C-alpha positions as CSV (number, residue, x, y, z in Angstrom):
1,M,0.0,0.0,0.0
2,T,1.2,3.5,-0.8
3,V,0.4,6.4,1.4
4,I,0.9,10.1,0.7
5,T,0.9,12.6,3.5
6,F,0.1,16.3,3.3
7,P,1.0,19.5,5.3
8,S,-2.7,20.3,5.9
9,T,-6.1,18.7,5.9
10,Y,-7.0,21.2,3.1
11,M,-4.2,19.7,0.9
12,A,-5.4,16.2,1.7
13,L,-9.0,17.0,0.7
14,S,-7.7,18.7,-2.5
15,A,-5.6,15.6,-3.4
16,E,-8.6,13.3,-3.0
17,K,-10.7,15.6,-5.3
18,V,-7.9,15.6,-8.0
19,V,-7.5,11.8,-7.8
20,K,-11.2,11.1,-8.0
21,S,-11.7,13.6,-10.9
22,A,-9.1,11.7,-12.8
23,G,-11.1,8.5,-12.4
24,L,-8.4,6.9,-10.1
25,E,-9.0,5.2,-6.8
26,G,-7.7,6.8,-3.7
27,K,-9.0,6.9,-0.1
28,L,-8.4,9.4,2.7
29,I,-7.3,7.6,5.9
30,P,-5.9,8.8,9.2
31,V,-2.1,9.0,9.0
32,P,-0.8,5.6,10.2
33,R,0.9,5.7,13.6
34,K,4.0,4.2,12.0
35,I,4.4,7.4,10.0
36,S,3.4,10.0,12.5
37,T,1.8,10.2,16.0
38,S,0.2,13.5,15.1
39,C,-3.3,13.8,13.8
40,G,-3.7,14.1,10.1
41,M,-5.0,12.6,6.9
42,A,-3.2,10.6,4.2
43,L,-4.2,9.4,0.8
44,R,-4.0,5.6,0.3
45,L,-3.6,4.3,-3.2
46,A,-2.3,1.4,-5.2
47,E,1.5,1.4,-5.7
48,H,1.0,1.3,-9.5
49,Q,-0.8,4.6,-9.5
50,L,1.9,6.5,-7.7
51,D,3.7,8.2,-10.6
52,Q,0.4,9.2,-12.2
53,V,-1.0,10.6,-8.9
54,L,2.1,12.6,-8.1
55,A,2.0,14.2,-11.6
56,L,-1.6,15.1,-11.2
57,L,-1.1,16.6,-7.7
58,D,1.9,18.6,-9.0
59,E,-0.2,19.9,-11.9
60,A,-3.0,20.9,-9.6
61,G,-0.6,22.6,-7.1
62,V,-1.3,20.2,-4.3
63,E,1.6,20.1,-1.8
64,I,2.7,16.8,-0.4
65,E,4.6,16.1,2.7
66,G,5.9,12.6,2.1
67,V,5.3,9.3,0.3
68,Y,5.5,6.0,2.2
69,E,5.2,2.3,1.3
70,L,3.6,0.2,4.0
71,A,3.0,-3.5,4.2
72,D,-0.6,-4.5,4.5
73,K,-0.1,-5.4,8.2
74,E,1.1,-1.8,8.9
75,R,-2.2,-0.2,8.0
């Protein structure tokens, strides 16, 4: 599973909108504790979509904080 984190909830919500508008699957989830203990939202997506999603977010001006690969058991 691939997870993208954002500097703000607004950016996370914007990212979800961009991804869904492009017809891709992505789901907002709480940031996994393995990544951060602070509250926040992350976008979960399939690994094969990462390059396309990053390009779309860049085009739309959506700032990201980090990209993480997690094993299914680390959700």
